[in-house]
C-alpha positions as CSV (number, residue, x, y, z in Angstrom):
1,X,85.5,77.6,101.0
2,X,83.9,78.8,104.2
3,X,80.5,79.6,105.6
4,X,79.8,83.2,106.1
5,X,78.4,84.0,109.6
6,X,76.6,87.2,110.2
7,X,78.4,89.1,113.0
8,X,75.7,90.9,115.1
9,X,78.1,92.1,117.8
10,X,75.9,90.7,120.5
11,X,75.8,87.3,122.1
12,X,73.0,85.0,121.0
13,X,69.7,85.1,122.8
14,X,67.8,82.0,123.9
15,X,66.5,79.6,121.3
16,X,69.6,80.5,119.2
17,X,68.1,83.8,117.9
18,X,70.4,86.7,117.5
19,X,69.2,90.2,118.2
20,X,70.2,92.4,115.3
21,X,72.5,95.3,115.6
22,X,72.3,97.8,112.7
23,X,75.9,97.1,111.9
24,X,76.6,93.4,111.3
25,X,79.0,94.8,108.7
26,X,81.6,92.1,108.4
27,X,81.8,88.3,108.4
28,X,83.1,86.3,111.2
29,X,86.3,84.4,110.5
30,X,84.9,81.3,112.3
31,X,83.1,78.6,110.5
32,X,79.5,78.6,111.7
33,X,77.3,76.7,109.3
34,X,74.0,77.1,111.2
35,X,71.2,79.3,110.0
36,X,71.2,82.8,111.4
37,X,68.0,84.4,112.8
38,X,68.3,88.2,112.9
39,X,65.7,90.4,114.6
40,X,65.4,93.8,112.8
41,X,66.0,96.8,115.0
42,X,64.5,100.3,114.6
43,X,67.7,101.5,112.8
44,X,67.3,98.9,110.0
45,X,63.5,99.3,109.5
46,X,62.4,100.7,106.2
47,X,65.2,99.4,103.9
48,X,64.8,96.8,101.3
49,X,65.8,93.2,102.1
50,X,68.2,93.0,99.2
51,X,70.0,96.2,100.2
52,X,70.1,95.0,103.8
53,X,71.7,91.6,102.9
54,X,74.2,93.2,100.5
55,X,75.3,95.5,103.4
56,X,75.7,92.9,106.1
57,X,77.1,90.1,103.8
58,X,80.4,91.8,103.1
59,X,82.4,90.0,100.4
60,X,79.5,88.1,99.0
61,X,78.7,88.9,95.3
62,X,75.4,90.6,94.7
63,X,74.5,87.9,92.2
64,X,74.7,85.3,95.1
65,X,72.5,87.5,97.4
66,X,69.8,87.7,94.7
67,X,70.1,84.0,94.1
68,X,69.3,83.1,97.7
69,X,66.5,85.6,97.7
70,X,64.9,84.0,94.6
71,X,65.4,80.5,95.9
72,X,63.4,81.3,99.1
73,X,66.4,80.5,101.4
74,X,66.0,84.0,102.9
75,X,62.7,84.3,104.9
76,X,61.1,86.9,106.9
77,X,58.8,85.9,109.8
78,X,59.0,82.3,108.3
79,X,57.5,83.4,105.0
80,X,59.0,83.9,101.6
81,X,59.6,87.4,100.4
82,X,60.9,89.0,97.2
83,X,63.8,91.4,96.9
84,X,61.6,94.5,97.1
85,X,60.3,93.7,100.6
86,X,60.9,96.5,103.0
87,X,61.9,95.4,106.5
88,X,59.9,96.4,109.6
89,X,61.0,96.7,113.2
90,X,60.7,93.3,114.9
91,X,60.9,91.3,111.6
92,X,62.8,88.0,112.1
93,X,65.0,87.4,109.1
94,X,66.3,83.9,108.3
95,X,69.7,84.0,106.7
96,X,71.1,80.7,105.4
97,X,74.8,79.8,105.6
98,X,76.5,81.5,102.7
99,X,79.5,79.8,101.1
100,X,82.2,82.2,99.8
101,X,85.7,81.7,98.7
102,X,88.2,81.6,101.6
103,X,90.1,84.9,101.7
104,X,92.4,86.5,104.2
105,X,90.6,88.8,106.5
106,X,91.4,92.4,105.9
107,X,92.1,94.5,109.0
108,X,90.7,98.1,108.7
109,X,92.5,100.5,111.0
110,X,90.2,102.5,113.1
111,X,90.5,106.3,112.8
112,X,88.8,109.4,114.0
113,X,88.5,112.7,112.2
114,X,88.1,116.3,113.2
115,X,84.5,116.5,114.5
116,X,82.4,119.5,113.7
117,X,79.3,118.3,115.4
118,X,78.0,115.2,117.1
119,X,74.9,114.1,119.0
120,X,73.0,110.8,119.1
121,X,71.6,111.4,115.6
122,X,74.4,112.9,113.6
123,X,78.2,112.9,113.2
124,X,79.7,115.7,111.1
125,X,83.4,115.6,110.4
126,X,86.0,117.6,108.5
127,X,87.3,115.1,105.9
128,X,90.9,115.5,104.8
129,X,91.9,115.5,101.2
130,X,93.2,112.2,99.8
131,X,90.9,110.0,101.9
132,X,88.0,108.2,100.2
133,X,84.6,108.3,101.9
134,X,84.2,104.5,101.4
135,X,86.0,101.5,100.0
136,X,85.7,100.4,96.4
137,X,87.1,101.1,92.9
138,X,90.6,100.1,94.0
139,X,90.3,101.6,97.5
140,X,90.3,99.0,100.3
141,X,88.6,101.2,102.8
142,X,87.6,104.7,103.5
143,X,86.2,107.1,106.1
144,X,83.1,105.1,106.9
145,X,84.9,101.8,107.4
146,X,87.6,103.4,109.6
147,X,85.0,105.2,111.7
148,X,83.1,101.9,112.2
149,X,86.3,100.2,113.1
150,X,87.1,102.9,115.7
151,X,83.5,102.7,117.1
152,X,82.7,99.0,117.4
153,X,79.7,99.6,119.6
154,X,78.0,101.9,117.2
155,X,74.6,100.4,116.3
156,X,74.3,102.4,113.1
157,X,76.6,104.6,111.1
158,X,76.0,105.5,107.5
159,X,77.2,108.2,105.0
160,X,74.5,110.8,104.3
161,X,76.3,112.1,101.2
162,X,79.7,111.7,99.5
163,X,82.8,113.8,98.7
164,X,85.4,113.0,96.1
165,X,88.5,111.5,97.5
166,X,90.6,114.6,96.8
167,X,87.9,117.0,98.1
168,X,88.2,118.0,101.8
169,X,85.6,119.4,104.1
170,X,82.2,118.9,105.7
171,X,80.9,115.3,105.6
172,X,77.6,114.2,107.2
173,X,77.0,110.8,108.7
174,X,73.8,109.5,110.3
175,X,73.8,107.5,113.6
176,X,70.1,106.5,113.2
177,X,68.2,105.3,110.2
178,X,65.5,107.9,110.8
179,X,68.1,110.6,110.6
180,X,69.5,109.2,107.4
181,X,66.1,109.0,105.7
182,X,65.2,112.5,106.8
183,X,68.4,114.1,105.5
184,X,68.1,112.2,102.2
185,X,64.6,113.7,101.8
186,X,65.9,117.2,102.6
187,X,68.6,116.8,99.9
188,X,66.2,115.3,97.4
189,X,63.8,118.2,97.9
190,X,66.5,120.9,97.7
191,X,66.2,121.9,101.3
192,X,69.9,121.7,102.1
193,X,72.6,124.3,101.1
194,X,76.1,123.1,100.3
195,X,78.9,125.5,99.7
196,X,82.4,124.8,98.4
197,X,85.5,127.0,98.1
198,X,87.6,126.4,95.0
199,X,90.6,128.1,93.2
200,X,90.5,128.3,89.4
201,X,93.1,129.4,87.0
202,X,92.2,132.3,84.7
203,X,90.6,135.7,84.7
204,X,87.1,135.2,86.3
205,X,85.0,138.3,85.7
206,X,81.5,137.9,87.1
207,X,80.7,138.6,90.8
208,X,77.9,135.9,90.5
209,X,77.5,133.4,87.7
210,X,75.0,130.6,87.1
211,X,76.2,127.6,85.2
212,X,73.5,125.2,83.9
213,X,75.1,122.4,81.9
214,X,73.6,118.9,81.6
215,X,76.0,116.2,82.9
216,X,76.4,112.6,81.7
217,X,78.2,109.9,83.6
218,X,80.2,107.3,81.7
219,X,83.0,104.8,82.3
220,X,86.4,104.9,80.5
221,X,87.9,101.8,78.8
222,X,90.1,101.3,81.9
223,X,87.0,101.4,84.2
224,X,87.4,104.9,85.5
225,X,84.2,106.8,86.3
226,X,84.0,110.2,84.5
227,X,81.5,112.9,83.7
228,X,81.0,115.1,80.6
229,X,78.7,117.8,79.4
230,X,76.1,116.2,77.1
231,X,72.8,117.5,75.8
232,X,70.8,114.5,77.1
233,X,72.5,114.4,80.4
234,X,71.1,115.2,83.9
235,X,70.0,118.8,84.5
236,X,72.7,120.4,86.7
237,X,73.0,123.8,88.2
238,X,75.8,125.5,90.1
239,X,76.1,129.2,91.2
240,X,79.6,130.6,91.5
241,X,80.4,133.7,93.5
242,X,83.7,135.5,93.2
243,X,85.4,135.8,96.6
244,X,88.9,137.2,95.6
245,X,91.0,137.6,92.5
246,X,94.7,137.1,92.2
247,X,97.1,137.7,89.3
248,X,96.5,134.3,87.6
249,X,93.8,132.7,89.8
250,X,90.3,133.4,91.3
251,X,88.9,132.1,94.6
252,X,85.2,131.1,94.1
253,X,82.4,129.9,96.3
254,X,80.3,127.2,94.6
255,X,76.7,126.8,95.6
256,X,75.2,123.5,94.5
257,X,71.6,123.6,93.3
258,X,71.8,120.0,92.2
259,X,74.2,117.3,93.4
260,X,75.6,115.5,90.4
261,X,78.9,113.5,90.4
262,X,81.9,115.8,89.8
263,X,79.5,118.7,89.1
264,X,81.6,121.6,90.2
265,X,84.7,120.2,88.5
266,X,83.0,119.6,85.2
267,X,81.0,122.9,85.2
268,X,84.2,124.9,85.7
269,X,86.3,122.9,83.3
270,X,83.6,123.2,80.6
271,X,83.5,126.9,81.2
272,X,87.2,127.3,80.6
273,X,88.3,127.6,84.2
274,X,90.3,124.6,85.5
275,X,90.4,123.9,89.3
276,X,94.0,124.2,90.5
277,X,95.3,120.6,91.1
278,X,92.3,118.8,89.5
279,X,93.9,115.6,88.0
280,X,90.8,114.5,86.1
281,X,89.3,117.6,84.4
282,X,92.0,120.2,85.1
283,X,95.0,121.7,83.3
284,X,97.6,119.0,83.6
285,X,100.6,121.2,82.6
286,X,99.5,123.7,85.2
287,X,99.2,121.0,87.9
288,X,102.8,119.9,87.2
289,X,104.0,123.5,87.4
290,X,102.2,123.9,90.8
291,X,104.4,121.2,92.3
292,X,107.4,123.6,92.2
293,X,107.5,127.0,93.8
294,X,108.2,130.2,91.9
295,X,108.9,133.8,93.0
296,X,105.2,134.6,92.5
297,X,103.6,131.6,94.3
298,X,104.1,128.6,96.5
299,X,103.4,124.9,96.0
300,X,100.1,123.2,95.7
301,X,100.0,119.4,95.8
302,X,96.3,118.7,95.9
303,X,93.1,119.7,94.2
304,X,91.9,123.1,95.6
305,X,88.2,122.1,96.3
306,X,86.9,122.3,99.9
307,X,83.4,121.7,101.2
308,X,83.4,124.6,103.6
309,X,79.7,125.0,104.7
310,X,76.4,123.1,104.9
311,X,73.0,124.2,106.1
312,X,70.2,121.7,106.9
313,X,67.4,121.1,109.4
314,X,68.3,118.8,112.3
315,X,66.2,115.6,111.6
316,X,65.0,115.3,115.2
317,X,64.9,118.9,116.7
318,X,63.8,120.7,113.5
319,X,66.5,123.3,114.2
320,X,68.2,124.9,111.2
321,X,71.9,124.2,111.5
322,X,74.9,125.7,109.6
323,X,78.3,124.0,110.0
324,X,81.6,125.2,108.7
325,X,85.0,123.7,108.0
326,X,87.9,126.1,107.7
327,X,90.2,125.9,104.7
328,X,93.0,123.4,105.3
329,X,96.5,124.7,106.0
330,X,97.9,123.7,102.6
331,X,95.2,125.7,100.8
332,X,95.6,128.7,103.1
333,X,99.4,128.7,102.6
334,X,99.0,128.6,98.8
335,X,96.5,131.6,98.9
336,X,99.0,133.6,101.1
337,X,101.7,132.9,98.6
338,X,99.6,134.5,95.8
339,X,98.7,137.7,97.8
């Protein structure tokens, strides 16, 4: 067993008090049994104490975090708080030594990705297919962990939204908590516009088609997260526009009116049009066939779903922004082979 020490990435101040960085995101490998005093910076203000502790105490079970909250071992400004307390800038949080099982420290390789836009509030990248946006569900680390590893001085870096592992394209990250909160509000209020390009198998007829099918999330027996159309599911709405037809395929633009998990994939599959290369909801025989070239087409080794455009209001300047990510080379090559 070892004591978890909160790594604030700054040397301790006088009286043993640490000034908080927004990203004490991993535990020190040294044994430091003393209580940690962390001063909340602007970037961490506004979030709940339980979510804050879960984020900074990597490797600690959530049940243990809630236990030390209930026991009063975690204090804010020397007073007891409950798990719903929202942190304020300048709050001093007392974090007790947390005992966790000794594990070998994982090294996350730093990585940078193609940058579409960056300023002191936002980072927008073009995520490649096959890379998860974050660790979990059998994935050790993803885009967010790799970016944090490559930017150790970053005070704050959080995902604004998510993309499926096999989906490529525009991904927004916030570099300030105020930017994160603002963009989440825009998305919740339907003020952002997200567009995807996808290739489906079949004879798509309509130039513009609305699909409104309620979606229900569930977990399979082996723990895999899936989605299906179900009458009592969450209301979901996608607008599909036909961009180009081929002999056996159609290139569509999907406009999200709601942002449910696997929404585009399930709406298309349930409408009788499988996304080429979709290994969850697609045509598995077709996917196998696409791995080998024919006289009429090339090879496709990925799911053809790409987040190609997003429009939003900059959280600081108020300027409307539209950012685009070009189709990846493998998708473009497959389209050329169909022409």
